[in-house]
C-alpha positions as CSV (number, residue, x, y, z in Angstrom):
1,M,14.0,20.9,-12.4
2,A,12.0,18.7,-9.9
3,R,13.7,15.3,-9.3
4,L,12.4,12.1,-7.8
5,C,15.1,11.8,-5.1
6,A,13.6,8.9,-2.8
7,A,11.2,6.0,-3.1
8,F,9.6,3.9,-0.5
9,G,7.2,1.0,0.2
10,S,5.1,-0.1,3.4
11,S,2.2,-2.6,4.2
12,H,-0.6,-0.6,5.6
13,S,-2.3,-4.0,6.7
14,I,-4.9,-4.0,10.0
15,M,-1.9,-6.2,11.3
16,L,0.0,-2.9,11.7
17,T,-2.6,-1.4,13.9
18,A,-3.5,-4.6,16.0
19,T,-2.2,-5.6,19.3
20,R,0.1,-8.5,20.1
21,E,-2.8,-10.1,21.7
22,D,-4.8,-9.7,18.5
23,W,-1.9,-11.5,16.5
24,L,-1.9,-14.2,18.8
25,N,-5.4,-15.3,19.2
26,A,-8.0,-12.9,17.1
27,F,-6.9,-13.2,13.4
28,A,-7.2,-17.1,13.5
29,E,-10.9,-16.6,13.5
30,S,-11.3,-13.5,11.3
31,D,-9.3,-15.4,8.6
32,K,-11.8,-17.5,8.1
33,R,-14.1,-14.8,6.8
34,M,-12.0,-13.2,4.6
35,P,-12.1,-13.4,0.6
36,L,-9.5,-16.3,0.0
37,F,-7.8,-17.2,-3.2
38,D,-5.3,-20.0,-4.1
39,R,-2.3,-19.4,-5.9
40,S,-3.9,-20.2,-9.4
41,G,-6.0,-17.2,-8.5
42,A,-9.2,-19.2,-7.9
43,R,-11.7,-18.4,-5.0
44,C,-11.6,-20.8,-2.2
45,E,-12.9,-21.5,1.2
46,Y,-10.7,-21.8,4.3
47,A,-11.3,-25.4,4.9
48,E,-9.9,-25.9,1.1
49,L,-6.6,-24.1,2.0
50,L,-6.3,-26.2,5.3
51,A,-6.8,-29.6,3.8
52,A,-4.0,-28.4,1.3
53,A,-1.3,-27.1,3.8
54,P,1.6,-28.9,4.5
55,A,2.1,-31.4,7.4
56,D,4.1,-28.7,9.4
57,A,2.1,-25.8,8.6
58,S,1.0,-25.7,12.3
59,S,4.6,-25.0,13.2
60,L,4.7,-21.6,11.2
61,V,1.8,-20.2,13.7
62,T,3.1,-21.2,17.2
63,P,3.0,-18.4,19.9
64,Q,6.6,-18.1,19.7
65,K,6.6,-17.8,15.7
66,L,3.9,-15.1,16.0
67,I,5.5,-13.0,18.9
68,A,8.7,-13.0,16.6
69,A,6.9,-12.0,13.5
70,Y,5.5,-9.1,15.6
71,D,8.5,-7.8,16.9
72,R,10.3,-8.3,13.4
73,T,7.5,-6.1,11.8
74,F,7.2,-3.3,14.4
75,S,10.9,-3.0,14.3
76,A,10.8,-2.7,10.6
77,V,8.2,0.1,10.9
78,V,10.2,2.1,13.2
79,N,13.3,1.7,10.8
80,L,11.4,3.0,7.9
81,K,10.0,6.0,9.7
82,R,13.6,6.8,10.8
83,R,14.7,6.6,6.9
84,I,11.7,8.8,5.9
85,D,12.4,11.2,8.5
86,A,16.0,11.7,7.4
87,T,15.0,12.3,3.9
88,T,14.6,15.7,2.8
89,L,11.5,16.2,0.7
90,D,9.2,19.0,-0.7
91,A,6.3,16.5,-1.6
92,L,5.7,12.9,-1.4
93,I,3.6,11.0,-4.1
94,I,1.6,8.3,-2.2
95,V,0.3,5.4,-4.6
96,G,-2.2,3.3,-2.9
97,D,-5.8,2.0,-3.5
98,D,-9.2,2.9,-2.6
99,Q,-11.7,0.2,-1.0
100,H,-14.8,1.9,-1.3
101,E,-13.8,4.8,0.9
102,L,-14.0,7.8,-2.0
103,F,-15.3,5.5,-4.8
104,Q,-18.1,2.8,-5.1
105,D,-18.8,0.4,-7.6
106,A,-21.4,2.7,-9.3
107,M,-18.2,4.7,-10.5
108,M,-14.9,3.0,-10.1
109,P,-12.0,4.8,-11.9
110,A,-9.0,2.6,-12.8
111,L,-6.7,5.7,-11.9
112,A,-7.5,8.9,-10.1
113,I,-5.3,11.8,-8.6
114,Y,-6.7,13.8,-6.0
115,Y,-5.6,17.6,-6.2
116,G,-7.6,19.6,-3.5
117,E,-5.3,21.9,-1.3
118,T,-5.9,19.5,1.7
119,I,-7.3,16.0,2.5
120,R,-9.1,15.2,5.7
121,N,-8.7,12.3,7.9
122,A,-11.4,11.9,10.4
123,A,-11.5,11.9,14.3
124,R,-11.5,8.4,15.9
125,G,-14.2,9.9,18.5
126,A,-14.2,9.2,22.2
127,Q,-16.3,5.7,22.0
128,Q,-14.0,3.2,20.9
129,P,-15.5,0.1,19.5
130,A,-15.8,-3.2,21.5
131,D,-14.9,-5.4,18.2
132,W,-11.2,-5.6,18.1
133,Y,-11.1,-5.4,14.4
134,K,-12.9,-2.1,13.9
135,R,-11.0,-0.8,16.9
136,A,-7.8,-1.8,15.1
137,Q,-9.3,-0.1,11.9
138,K,-9.9,3.2,13.7
139,Q,-6.2,3.7,14.8
140,R,-5.7,4.9,11.2
141,L,-8.0,7.8,12.4
142,E,-7.0,10.7,14.3
143,P,-6.9,10.5,18.0
144,G,-7.9,14.2,18.4
145,P,-10.1,16.2,16.2
146,D,-10.0,15.9,12.3
147,A,-6.9,16.4,10.6
148,H,-6.5,18.4,7.3
149,Y,-3.2,17.1,5.4
150,P,-1.5,19.4,2.9
151,V,-1.8,18.3,-0.6
152,H,0.8,19.6,-3.2
153,A,-2.1,20.8,-5.3
154,A,0.0,22.4,-8.1
155,L,2.1,19.2,-8.3
156,A,-0.8,17.1,-8.3
157,L,-2.4,19.0,-11.3
158,H,0.8,18.7,-13.4
159,L,0.5,15.0,-13.2
160,I,-2.9,15.0,-14.1
161,T,-2.4,17.0,-17.2
162,A,0.8,15.4,-18.3
163,L,-0.5,12.0,-17.7
164,T,-3.4,12.8,-20.0
165,D,-1.2,14.3,-22.7
166,V,0.7,11.0,-22.7
167,G,-2.4,8.7,-23.2
168,F,-3.5,8.0,-19.6
169,D,-6.9,9.1,-18.4
170,P,-7.0,9.8,-14.8
171,C,-9.6,10.7,-12.8
172,A,-9.3,14.3,-11.6
173,V,-10.5,14.7,-7.9
174,G,-10.6,18.2,-6.8
175,E,-12.7,17.6,-3.5
176,I,-14.3,15.0,-1.5
177,A,-17.6,15.1,0.3
178,A,-18.0,16.3,3.7
179,D,-18.5,13.0,5.3
180,Q,-15.7,11.4,3.3
181,Y,-12.0,11.1,4.3
182,E,-8.7,10.0,2.9
183,G,-8.8,6.0,2.5
184,H,-6.7,4.1,5.0
185,A,-4.0,3.4,2.2
186,Y,-3.1,7.2,3.0
187,S,-4.2,7.7,6.7
188,Y,-1.9,5.0,7.9
189,I,1.0,6.8,6.1
190,H,-0.2,10.1,7.8
191,R,-0.5,8.5,11.2
192,T,2.7,6.3,10.9
193,Y,5.2,7.8,8.8
194,L,4.6,11.4,8.6
195,E,3.3,12.3,12.0
196,G,4.6,15.7,13.2
197,R,5.7,16.6,9.5
198,D,3.9,19.4,7.3
199,L,4.8,17.3,4.1
200,R,2.6,17.8,1.1
201,I,1.3,14.7,-0.6
202,V,-0.2,13.8,-3.9
203,P,-2.6,10.9,-3.5
204,I,-2.8,8.4,-6.5
205,L,-5.4,6.2,-6.3
206,L,-5.2,2.7,-8.1
207,N,-8.4,0.3,-8.5
208,T,-6.8,-2.8,-7.7
209,Y,-9.5,-4.8,-6.0
210,Y,-12.6,-4.3,-8.2
211,P,-13.6,-5.9,-11.3
212,P,-13.7,-5.0,-14.3
213,N,-11.1,-2.4,-14.8
214,Q,-8.2,-3.2,-12.2
215,V,-5.0,-1.7,-13.5
216,T,-2.8,-4.2,-15.5
217,P,0.9,-5.0,-14.0
218,K,1.9,-4.0,-17.5
219,R,0.2,-0.4,-17.1
220,C,1.3,0.0,-13.6
221,V,5.2,-0.3,-15.0
222,E,4.0,2.1,-17.8
223,L,2.5,4.5,-15.3
224,G,5.6,4.5,-13.0
225,L,8.1,5.1,-16.0
226,R,5.6,8.2,-17.0
227,L,5.7,9.5,-13.3
228,N,9.5,10.1,-13.1
229,D,9.4,11.9,-16.7
230,I,6.6,13.9,-15.6
231,V,8.2,14.9,-12.3
232,Q,11.2,16.0,-14.1
233,S,9.1,18.2,-16.2
234,Y,7.6,20.1,-13.2
235,P,9.0,23.7,-13.3
236,A,10.2,24.0,-10.0
237,D,13.4,22.9,-8.0
238,L,11.7,20.1,-5.9
239,R,12.8,17.2,-4.2
240,I,9.9,14.7,-4.5
241,G,9.8,11.1,-3.0
242,I,7.1,8.4,-4.1
243,L,5.7,5.7,-1.6
244,A,3.8,2.6,-2.3
245,S,1.3,1.9,0.2
246,G,-0.4,-1.7,0.6
247,G,0.7,-5.4,-0.2
248,L,2.4,-7.6,-0.4
249,S,0.4,-11.0,-0.8
250,H,-2.7,-11.7,1.5
251,F,-4.8,-13.0,2.5
252,V,-3.2,-16.0,1.8
253,V,0.6,-15.7,1.9
254,D,2.4,-16.3,-1.1
255,E,6.1,-16.2,-0.3
256,D,7.2,-17.4,-3.9
257,L,5.1,-14.3,-5.3
258,D,6.7,-11.7,-2.5
259,R,10.2,-13.0,-3.1
260,G,10.1,-13.1,-7.1
261,I,8.8,-9.6,-6.8
262,I,11.3,-8.3,-4.2
263,A,14.1,-9.8,-6.4
264,A,12.9,-8.1,-9.5
265,M,12.7,-4.7,-8.0
266,K,16.4,-5.0,-6.5
267,H,17.5,-5.8,-10.0
268,N,15.0,-3.4,-11.8
269,R,13.6,-6.3,-13.9
270,L,10.6,-4.4,-14.9
271,E,9.7,-6.9,-17.5
272,Y,8.9,-9.5,-14.9
273,L,6.7,-7.2,-13.0
274,A,4.8,-6.2,-16.3
275,Q,4.3,-9.9,-17.0
276,L,2.9,-10.8,-13.6
277,D,-0.3,-12.8,-13.9
278,P,-3.4,-10.7,-12.6
279,K,-5.0,-13.6,-11.5
280,R,-2.3,-13.8,-8.7
281,L,-2.9,-10.2,-7.8
282,Q,-6.6,-10.9,-6.1
283,A,-7.9,-9.7,-2.6
284,G,-5.0,-7.8,-0.6
285,S,-2.6,-9.0,-3.2
286,S,-3.9,-6.7,-5.6
287,E,-2.2,-4.0,-3.8
288,I,1.2,-5.2,-4.9
289,R,0.3,-3.1,-8.0
290,S,1.2,0.1,-6.0
291,W,4.7,-1.3,-5.5
292,I,4.9,-2.0,-9.3
293,V,4.3,1.6,-10.0
294,T,6.8,2.5,-7.5
295,A,9.5,0.3,-8.5
296,A,9.2,1.5,-12.1
297,A,9.3,5.4,-11.2
298,A,12.4,4.5,-8.8
299,A,14.1,2.4,-11.6
300,S,13.6,5.4,-14.3
301,A,14.8,7.8,-11.6
302,G,18.2,5.6,-11.2
303,L,17.5,4.7,-7.5
304,N,18.4,1.5,-6.2
305,L,16.2,-0.7,-3.5
306,D,18.8,-0.9,-1.1
307,E,16.8,-1.7,1.9
308,V,14.2,-4.2,2.4
309,D,12.3,-6.0,5.5
310,Y,10.0,-8.6,4.7
311,V,7.9,-10.6,7.2
312,P,5.6,-13.5,5.9
313,A,3.2,-13.1,8.6
314,Y,1.3,-16.3,8.8
315,R,-1.9,-16.3,11.0
316,T,-3.3,-19.6,10.9
317,P,-2.3,-23.5,9.9
318,A,-4.1,-22.6,6.5
319,L,-1.1,-20.3,5.8
320,T,-3.6,-17.2,5.6
321,G,-1.9,-13.9,6.8
322,I,0.2,-11.3,4.9
323,G,3.4,-10.9,3.4
324,L,4.5,-7.7,5.2
325,G,7.0,-5.5,3.2
326,F,9.0,-2.4,4.1
327,A,11.4,-0.9,1.8
328,R,13.6,2.0,0.8
329,W,15.1,3.0,-2.7
330,S,17.9,5.8,-2.5
């Protein structure tokens, strides 16, 4: 019998491929162009957030604070990689989102599972962009030729058919176009945590960003619970891991939201996660859905959240930035 024996969570933000210099200088400008939402879920402008920020907000984004957050973040990445490397796995389910990489608005499934034998990640190319943001994005791609990472196709097909049997309707993705490659939610994990390891993955793609069919928090809990049951029904003796890719709150840091979710995951309070207001899961914060799926699967498997690194990475006096999260269940 297969079993879910470990779970992990990691942000995949551009902050994790940007340089220390970018943290100090570049995000302060780029955040003014990001899709921004206040804590009620209403779209707002940077100037509105800045006007509403507390008087001491600038003290959170001094060079010293930014450098300290940078160092804490990359220490957390190194620690999580060490934990993943030390875990014996036969396959890793990666729960992430697609941001117009494989799917467009013309066809946007709420839930999709890829079941090809391999999945491609593209080469960066010799010519590096002059723009710092595009250069950081390219760090998720391959420094050499294209990579074709192994997929546990049989397990993926099992998930598709079994989820269909219990009332889910996953879009089955058997192949991608020649000019497409895995989205950044998956390439960041490959390039950062799985480098040098021939571990087969199963990509689960959630629509977190785009109306009108974003997966609800309640449905994410249901999906996670079902995933554990279905893994156990797979007719082979396999050690399976699951990893949430994305989040936490951004592009406005919402520490209350993040810390409430972390506490709920620690204490297996799935009802709290199921009842989260989708209005608070806008823009990058929508990726918290991947953590909800993973937390529910982990709780169902009897795993405990025993290690969390959380860095509220503020980038501007308007308190824009990202709540960076790294976690392990065992």
